[in-house]
C-alpha positions as CSV (number, residue, x, y, z in Angstrom):
1,M,7.0,-20.8,1.0
2,R,6.7,-17.7,-1.3
3,A,6.9,-19.9,-4.6
4,R,4.3,-22.1,-3.0
5,V,1.8,-19.1,-2.3
6,E,2.5,-17.7,-5.6
7,H,1.7,-20.9,-7.5
8,L,-1.4,-21.3,-5.5
9,I,-2.4,-17.6,-6.6
10,R,-1.8,-18.2,-10.2
11,H,-3.1,-22.0,-10.7
12,G,-5.6,-22.2,-7.9
13,V,-7.1,-19.8,-5.3
14,S,-7.8,-16.4,-6.2
15,R,-7.1,-13.4,-3.9
16,R,-10.8,-12.8,-3.2
17,V,-11.3,-16.4,-2.1
18,W,-8.4,-16.4,0.0
19,V,-9.3,-13.0,1.9
20,V,-13.1,-13.8,2.0
21,G,-12.6,-17.5,3.1
22,A,-9.8,-16.8,5.6
23,G,-12.1,-14.3,7.0
24,A,-15.1,-16.5,7.4
25,A,-12.6,-19.2,8.7
26,Y,-11.6,-17.3,11.9
27,W,-15.1,-16.2,12.6
28,L,-16.0,-20.1,12.7
29,C,-12.9,-20.7,14.7
30,A,-14.1,-18.2,17.3
31,V,-17.6,-19.8,17.5
32,A,-16.2,-23.2,17.8
33,G,-13.7,-22.2,20.5
34,V,-16.8,-21.7,22.8
35,G,-17.5,-25.3,22.8
36,Y,-13.9,-26.2,23.0
37,L,-13.4,-24.1,26.2
38,I,-16.5,-25.5,27.8
39,R,-15.3,-29.1,27.1
40,Q,-11.5,-28.4,27.9
41,G,-12.0,-25.5,30.6
42,T,-11.0,-21.8,30.5
43,T,-7.6,-22.1,31.5
44,A,-5.1,-19.6,30.5
45,G,-3.2,-22.0,28.0
46,N,-6.5,-22.8,26.2
47,V,-7.8,-19.3,25.9
48,F,-4.3,-18.3,24.8
49,A,-4.3,-21.0,22.3
50,L,-7.7,-20.0,21.0
51,H,-6.4,-16.4,20.7
52,L,-3.5,-17.7,18.7
53,V,-5.5,-19.7,16.3
54,C,-7.9,-16.7,15.6
55,F,-4.9,-14.2,15.1
56,A,-3.3,-16.9,12.7
57,I,-6.3,-17.3,10.5
58,E,-6.9,-13.5,10.5
59,A,-3.3,-13.2,9.4
60,V,-3.8,-15.5,6.4
61,S,-6.6,-13.0,5.3
62,V,-4.4,-10.2,5.7
63,L,-1.7,-11.6,3.8
64,G,-4.2,-12.3,1.1
65,V,-4.4,-8.4,0.7
66,L,-0.8,-7.4,1.2
67,W,1.2,-10.3,-0.4
68,P,3.3,-9.0,-3.4
69,G,1.6,-9.8,-6.8
70,A,-0.6,-8.4,-9.6
71,E,-3.4,-7.4,-7.0
72,A,-1.6,-6.7,-3.9
73,G,-3.1,-3.8,-1.8
74,S,-5.9,-3.3,-4.6
75,Q,-9.0,-1.3,-3.3
76,Q,-11.2,-4.2,-4.1
77,L,-9.3,-6.5,-1.9
78,V,-9.1,-4.1,0.9
79,D,-13.1,-3.6,0.6
80,D,-13.6,-7.5,0.7
81,H,-11.5,-7.9,3.8
82,Q,-13.0,-5.0,5.6
83,S,-16.5,-6.2,4.7
84,V,-16.1,-9.6,5.9
85,T,-14.1,-8.6,8.9
86,V,-16.6,-5.8,10.0
87,S,-19.6,-8.2,9.2
88,A,-18.2,-11.0,11.3
89,S,-17.4,-8.7,14.4
90,C,-20.6,-6.8,14.2
91,F,-22.8,-9.7,13.7
92,S,-21.2,-11.5,16.7
93,G,-21.0,-8.6,18.9
94,I,-24.8,-7.6,18.2
95,F,-26.7,-10.8,17.5
96,L,-24.8,-13.5,19.1
97,I,-22.7,-12.4,22.3
98,P,-25.3,-10.3,24.2
99,P,-28.1,-12.8,23.7
100,T,-26.1,-15.5,24.6
101,M,-24.7,-14.1,27.7
102,I,-28.3,-13.1,28.8
103,T,-29.5,-16.6,28.1
104,L,-26.8,-18.1,30.2
105,G,-27.5,-15.6,32.8
106,V,-31.1,-16.3,32.9
107,L,-30.5,-20.1,33.2
108,G,-28.0,-19.6,36.0
109,R,-25.1,-21.1,34.0
110,T,-22.5,-18.3,34.9
111,G,-19.5,-20.5,35.3
112,R,-17.6,-22.1,32.6
113,P,-19.9,-21.5,29.6
114,L,-20.1,-17.7,30.3
115,E,-16.3,-17.7,30.5
116,A,-16.1,-19.6,27.3
117,V,-18.4,-17.1,25.5
118,V,-16.2,-14.0,27.0
119,A,-13.0,-15.5,25.9
120,S,-14.1,-16.5,22.5
121,A,-15.7,-13.1,21.9
122,S,-12.3,-11.4,23.0
123,A,-10.5,-13.6,20.4
124,L,-12.7,-12.5,17.7
125,L,-12.8,-8.8,18.3
126,L,-9.1,-8.6,19.1
127,A,-8.3,-10.4,15.7
128,S,-10.8,-8.2,13.8
129,F,-9.3,-5.0,15.3
130,A,-5.6,-6.1,14.5
131,G,-6.5,-7.1,10.9
132,L,-8.2,-3.9,10.2
133,V,-5.7,-1.8,11.3
134,T,-2.9,-3.7,9.5
135,V,-4.6,-3.6,6.1
136,T,-5.7,0.0,6.6
137,A,-2.1,1.2,7.5
138,L,-0.1,-1.2,4.9
139,A,-2.4,-1.4,2.0
140,P,-1.6,2.0,0.4
141,S,2.1,1.5,0.6
142,V,1.9,-1.9,-1.1
143,R,-0.4,-0.5,-3.7
144,R,2.1,2.4,-4.5
145,A,4.9,-0.2,-4.6
146,R,3.0,-2.5,-6.9
147,E,2.0,0.3,-9.2
148,G,5.7,1.6,-9.5
149,T,5.1,5.2,-8.4
150,G,8.3,7.5,-8.1
151,P,9.6,8.3,-4.9
152,P,7.7,11.3,-2.9
153,D,10.3,13.5,-2.8
154,G,13.2,14.7,-5.2
155,P,12.6,16.0,-8.8
156,D,11.8,14.1,-11.7
157,W,15.0,14.0,-13.3
158,S,13.7,12.8,-16.9
159,D,11.8,16.3,-17.1
160,A,14.1,18.4,-15.2
161,G,16.2,19.5,-18.3
162,D,19.7,20.5,-18.4
163,F,21.0,22.3,-15.5
164,D,24.2,23.9,-15.0
165,S,25.1,26.2,-12.1
166,G,28.1,27.7,-13.8
167,G,26.3,30.9,-14.9
168,D,24.2,32.5,-17.4
169,Q,23.5,29.8,-20.2
170,S,21.9,32.2,-22.6
171,P,23.2,31.8,-26.3
172,A,25.5,34.1,-27.7
173,P,24.0,37.3,-29.6
174,R,23.6,36.7,-33.3
175,R,23.6,39.4,-36.1
176,R,23.2,39.0,-40.0
177,V,26.2,39.4,-42.1
178,S,25.3,41.5,-45.2
179,G,25.5,39.6,-48.3
180,A,26.3,36.4,-46.7
181,G,22.5,35.4,-46.1
182,R,23.0,33.8,-42.9
183,W,23.5,34.4,-39.3
184,R,26.5,34.2,-37.4
185,P,27.4,34.6,-33.7
186,E,28.7,38.1,-33.0
187,S,32.4,38.0,-32.4
188,R,33.9,38.9,-29.1
189,A,36.3,41.4,-31.2
190,V,33.1,43.6,-31.5
191,G,32.9,44.1,-28.0
192,L,36.7,44.7,-27.9
193,W,37.5,46.9,-31.0
194,G,34.0,48.3,-31.4
195,P,32.0,48.9,-34.7
196,P,35.0,50.3,-37.0
197,A,36.9,46.9,-36.5
198,W,33.8,45.0,-37.5
199,R,33.5,47.0,-40.7
200,C,36.9,46.9,-41.5
201,G,36.7,42.9,-41.2
202,Q,33.6,42.8,-43.5
203,T,35.5,44.7,-46.1
204,L,38.5,42.6,-46.2
205,A,36.2,39.6,-46.4
206,Q,34.4,41.1,-49.4
207,M,37.7,41.8,-51.1
208,A,38.8,38.6,-50.6
């Protein structure tokens, strides 16, 4: 299944079309669910089926944002998903659901039609809320995984440098050897025998 989805992304449907199209489809599904429930009845099974279909289509829109790939979790996809989801839920919650319920109440049709509107609104709003929460919670981690950022804890070992806990790692003291024109590490004999031994060693070296 993953190979088929990746093939569609590369050669057919772009992620933005996927996200926006699925978001619009679940809104149309909720609107069509009103007519379905009026004809078939607002039984528990029918209401559950409508909720399940709306959640499934919204999950397709969420997968368009989070599915692994080149654009997974990008801010553009998150904005597209939030725009279509919030627009669908707010438009329905402000301009469709209240006027429809008021009209049905005025006409005295408060039975199955009103129940169908309430059930469809419930499916729409719950699916919108679940999709928004999922994308908001998971998109940042998916984006970090796609960009290949390092782990949040622990040192960057490539920049840590050499580290040895075995004591002072400062270099040995160096002093200039007269006449030789170069620097040499100071011998441990200097510390043991003092300057006379060092001068004696220099004299022997010059005589040789």
